FIGU-925332 format. One line per 3 residues: number of its first residue (from 1); their letters; for each residue x, y, z of C-alpha. Coordinates in nm, 2 decimals, decimal comma. Example, Ala and Ser with C-alpha at 12.3 -4.5 7.8 and 13.67 -1.06 7.14 Angstrom:
<nodes>
1 = as = 1,23:-0,45:0,78; 1,37:-0,11:0,71
</nodes>
This chain:
<nodes>
1 = mtr = 5,68:13,66:7,27; 5,99:13,86:7,45; 5,77:13,85:7,77
4 = rvw = 5,75:13,48:7,75; 6,12:13,44:7,71; 6,20:13,65:8,02
7 = lna = 5,92:13,49:8,23; 6,09:13,13:8,14; 6,43:13,27:8,24
10 = wnn = 6,29:13,41:8,56; 6,11:13,09:8,64; 6,42:12,88:8,57
13 = lva = 6,63:13,09:8,79; 6,38:13,08:9,09; 6,36:12,71:9,01
16 = sfk = 6,75:12,65:9,04; 6,74:12,80:9,38; 6,50:12,53:9,52
19 = pkq = 6,62:12,21:9,65; 6,54:11,91:9,43; 6,37:11,59:9,57
22 = itg = 6,51:11,31:9,37; 6,32:11,01:9,39; 6,42:10,70:9,22
25 = nhk = 6,32:10,34:9,20; 6,50:10,14:9,46; 6,69:9,85:9,28
28 = gtd = 6,88:9,66:9,54; 7,11:9,68:9,84; 7,45:9,51:9,86
31 = yig = 7,59:9,31:10,13; 7,77:9,61:10,29; 7,44:9,80:10,31
34 = nky = 7,48:10,04:10,02; 7,14:10,12:9,87; 7,13:10,15:9,48
37 = yei = 6,85:10,35:9,29; 6,75:10,44:8,92; 6,55:10,68:8,72
40 = pad = 6,47:10,53:8,39; 6,56:10,68:8,07; 6,28:10,89:7,91
43 = psr = 6,36:10,95:7,55; 6,04:11,19:7,49; 6,21:11,45:7,72
46 = gkr = 6,56:11,39:7,59; 6,69:11,15:7,86; 6,85:10,86:7,67
49 = rpe = 7,04:10,68:7,96; 6,89:10,62:8,31; 7,02:10,81:8,61
52 = rwf = 7,18:10,57:8,86; 7,34:10,65:9,22; 7,37:10,49:9,55
55 = eat = 7,34:10,58:9,92; 7,65:10,47:10,10; 7,59:10,32:10,47
58 = tge = 7,83:10,59:10,61; 7,61:10,87:10,45; 7,88:10,96:10,21
61 = sgf = 7,81:10,90:9,84; 8,08:10,92:9,58; 8,27:10,69:9,37
64 = dny = 8,57:10,67:9,60; 8,36:10,44:9,84; 8,38:10,06:9,81
67 = kpa = 8,13:9,88:9,62; 8,12:9,54:9,49; 8,22:9,49:9,12
70 = ewe = 7,86:9,39:9,00; 7,71:9,72:9,14; 8,00:9,92:9,00
73 = swl = 7,96:9,80:8,67; 7,58:9,88:8,69; 7,63:10,21:8,80
76 = rhr = 7,86:10,30:8,52; 7,63:10,15:8,26; 7,84:9,86:8,17
79 = rse = 7,56:9,66:8,24; 7,18:9,72:8,19; 7,03:9,49:8,46
82 = ppt = 7,15:9,52:8,84; 7,30:9,22:8,96; 7,08:8,94:9,10
85 = dee = 7,11:8,79:9,43; 7,25:8,46:9,31; 7,51:8,63:9,13
88 = iqk = 7,61:8,84:9,43; 7,61:8,51:9,65; 7,80:8,32:9,38
91 = nla = 8,08:8,61:9,37; 8,10:8,63:9,76; 8,15:8,26:9,77
94 = ime = 8,43:8,29:9,53; 8,59:8,59:9,74; 8,57:8,39:10,05
97 = mkk = 8,73:8,09:9,89; 9,02:8,32:9,75; 9,08:8,44:10,13
100 = tna = 9,11:8,10:10,27; 9,33:7,98:9,97; 9,56:8,29:10,02
103 = all = 9,58:8,22:10,40; 9,66:7,86:10,32; 9,94:7,97:10,09
106 = dkk = 10,08:8,20:10,34; 10,07:7,96:10,63; 10,25:7,71:10,39
109 = fgk = 10,50:7,91:10,23; 10,51:8,21:10,45; 10,47:8,58:10,34
112 = vne = 10,69:8,69:10,07; 10,77:9,07:10,11; 11,03:9,11:9,86
115 = isa = 11,03:9,05:9,48; 11,38:8,91:9,43; 11,54:9,02:9,08
118 = pnd = 11,69:8,76:8,86; 12,06:8,68:8,91; 12,17:8,83:8,57
121 = ikg = 12,03:9,19:8,66; 12,28:9,35:8,90; 12,15:9,70:8,88
124 = mds = 12,36:10,02:8,82; 12,70:9,84:8,89; 12,68:9,64:8,58
127 = fpk = 12,75:9,94:8,35; 13,11:10,02:8,27; 13,27:10,29:8,45
130 = ype = 13,53:10,52:8,28; 13,77:10,74:8,48; 13,72:11,07:8,26
133 = yqy = 13,34:11,04:8,35; 13,37:10,98:8,71; 13,28:11,27:8,95
136 = grk = 13,51:11,38:9,24; 13,84:11,24:9,08; 14,12:11,49:9,04
139 = k = 14,38:11,44:8,77
</nodes>
């Protein structure tokens, strides 16, 4: 019995140094070119949730890269099914419409760079000043 434990420990140690080849099912590609993959859940092995990841077009994978919202929610398990092509095209059309509307508003009203404060807020000058609390004043 003890030999078996040591043998399993040794095999696990050796296996940890070998590179793992992860192959998953290709679930889709977004309009940027990122590819999305999934390994389905296998409750018989104790794996309750599917494993999901993506390969970025730049070669760097990570959650800091830009991904469309539909794919981001699928990666984070907020939705069970990957987005459909119709859904992606619909969201692309909405995004383009927002860009053109923003350009029209900028052209009509000009860019607003500052947020103007209401007239009743004057900042720190609106507080009362007392001579005994002022710095730099000599009596």
